[in-house]
C-alpha positions, 0 to 999 in steps of 0.5 A, spaced: 799 654 296 798 656 303 791 656 307 787 662 310 787 662 317 781 663 322 783 663 330 777 662 335 779 666 341 777 662 347 778 668 352 783 671 357 787 666 361 790 671 366 788 678 368 793 682 373 790 684 379 796 684 384 795 677 386 802 677 388 807 682 389 811 680 382 805 681 378 802 688 380 800 689 373 802 686 366 801 679 363 807 680 357 810 675 353 806 668 355 811 662 353 808 655 354 811 649 356 808 642 356 808 639 363 804 632 362 798 630 359 793 636 358 797 640 363 801 646 361 805 651 364 805 658 361 811 663 363 810 670 363 812 677 365 809 681 370 811 687 373 811 689 381 809 696 384 816 699 381 814 697 374 820 692 374 819 685 370 819 679 373 817 672 371 812 667 374 807 662 371 800 659 371 798 652 370 792 650 366 789 644 363 788 645 355 781 643 355 779 648 360 784 653 359 781 659 362 781 656 369 787 657 372 790 651 376 796 654 379 799 661 379 806 662 382 807 666 389 814 668 387 818 669 381 821 663 378 827 668 375 828 674 379 832 680 377 840 680 376 845 683 380 846 690 381 850 693 375 848 686 370 844 686 364 838 684 367 838 688 374 832 692 372 827 686 369 827 679 367 822 677 361 821 670 358 821 669 351 823 662 349 823 655 352 826 649 349 826 642 352 833 638 350 833 631 354 833 632 361 834 639 361 830 645 360 833 651 356 829 658 358 831 664 354 829 670 357 830 678 356 834 682 361 832 689 362 837 694 363 836 702 364 838 706 358 843 712 359 840 715 353 835 710 350 829 708 354 832 701 355 837 696 353 834 689 352 839 683 350 838 675 352 840 671 357 839 663 359 837 659 365 837 652 365 833 647 369 835 640 371 829 638 375 823 639 370 822 646 371 822 646 379 828 651 379 832 655 374 839 657 374 843 662 370 848 659 365 852 666 366 851 673 369 852 675 362 848 675 356 848 669 351 847 674 345 849 681 346 852 687 342 857 686 336 860 690 331 855 687 326 849 688 331 851 694 335 845 696 338 841 694 344 834 690 342 837 683 341 832 678 344 831 671 342 824 669 340 824 662 338 828 656 337 827 649 334 832 643 334 833 640 327 838 635 326 842 637 331 842 644 329 839 649 334 835 654 329 834 661 332 830 667 330 831 673 334 829 681 334 835 685 332 835 692 332 838 696 326 838 703 329 834 707 334 830 712 331 829 716 337 831 715 344 824 712 345 823 708 339 828 703 336 827 699 329 828 692 329 826 686 325 827 678 325 834 675 324 836 668 324 842 664 327 844 657 328 848 653 334 850 646 335 849 647 343 844 652 344 849 657 347 854 659 342 851 662 336 853 664 329 850 670 327 851 672 320 846 677 319 840 673 315 834 677 315 828 672 316 822 677 316 824 684 314 820 691 314 814 691 309 816 699 308 819 705 311 813 706 315 814 700 319 819 700 325 818 693 329 817 686 327 818 682 333 816 675 337 817 670 332 813 663 333 814 658 329 811 651 327 813 646 322 807 643 317 809 638 312 816 641 310 813 648 311 815 653 316 809 657 319 811 664 323 806 668 327 809 675 329 807 682 331 809 688 327 808 696 328 808 702 324 811 708 327 810 709 334 804 705 334 802 699 337 803 692 335 798 688 330 799 680 328 803 678 322 804 671 319 809 669 314 812 662 311 818 659 308 821 653 305 827 653 309 826 657 315 832 662 313 827 667 309 820 668 310 815 671 305 810 675 309 803 674 308 800 678 313 793 678 310 792 671 312 794 671 319 786 670 321 786 674 328 785 681 330 783 686 336 776 684 339 770 689 339 771 691 346 775 688 352 782 686 354 784 685 347 780 691 343 786 695 343 792 691 341 794 684 340 801 682 341 807 677 343 804 670 339 806 664 342 804 658 338 804 651 340 800 644 338 797 639 342 792 633 340 792 635 333 790 642 335 794 649 334 793 654 339 796 661 340 797 665 347 798 672 346 798 679 350 793 684 350 792 691 350 798 696 352 803 690 351 800 686 356 798 691 361 791 687 361 794 680 361 794 675 356 789 670 353 788 664 348 786 662 341 785 656 337 786 655 330 780 653 325 784 652 318 779 652 312 781 649 305 780 656 301 787 656 298 789 663 295 
């Protein structure tokens, strides 16, 4: 049986105010990486004055997470070459540390010819502890196939277990209109984090026909149980937070009523909360998340308070 959850919101970490050119607005897709001790780097997607997504970071001490230690003056990963899959934007989605390398998975934005945008996944690698990142390839690391022919193929979460890289990613089943795709969370595996075996395994499916988007898996493993937080949306509406569990990591049972976090009564996260990124440190579990307008007003942090009431 799983416990009910209650998240205590600690507040807003970052509010975009045009601090630098790359962050005129937005704090989308906060993606954590441990630096040392109690210091964490949070990569996120800002937008410039032309509404182009670029990736930079803030650094915080987790004991006082609302006090930013450093904000990058320029993007750590800028847009790709003209005509490439990421020439119209780059957003972080997942960071994996393996040995002395950091694998930085990102979403590349491309203007759509009919649909609003093409979004697929790329990979950049750092061998100097995150000081700089170099693209593995100018091509996507996962892209459309005959089995998955639609754009929206975005890596959300990767865990390495027994030499196997286990990946959960957003995968579109169709586009309902030129503005609205329909996608859920699927599962794939790799032996190197680069070449992926995608068999169409659905990890988190739609609840019903009204649901259009299930996105941004974030997983921690707890005593053999995979706990996943994600966001979902009905129709063309905004995201809500969801939660599911699995014993094997392949397919998750949705338990959205146990998620334990919702919008605030007022402020930057009163209309929407989305894009969870869950991590542990010193026996505490934290969640980074974006707020109103898919992160238009920035991102914040919450800490998990788990009770013993199992239902």
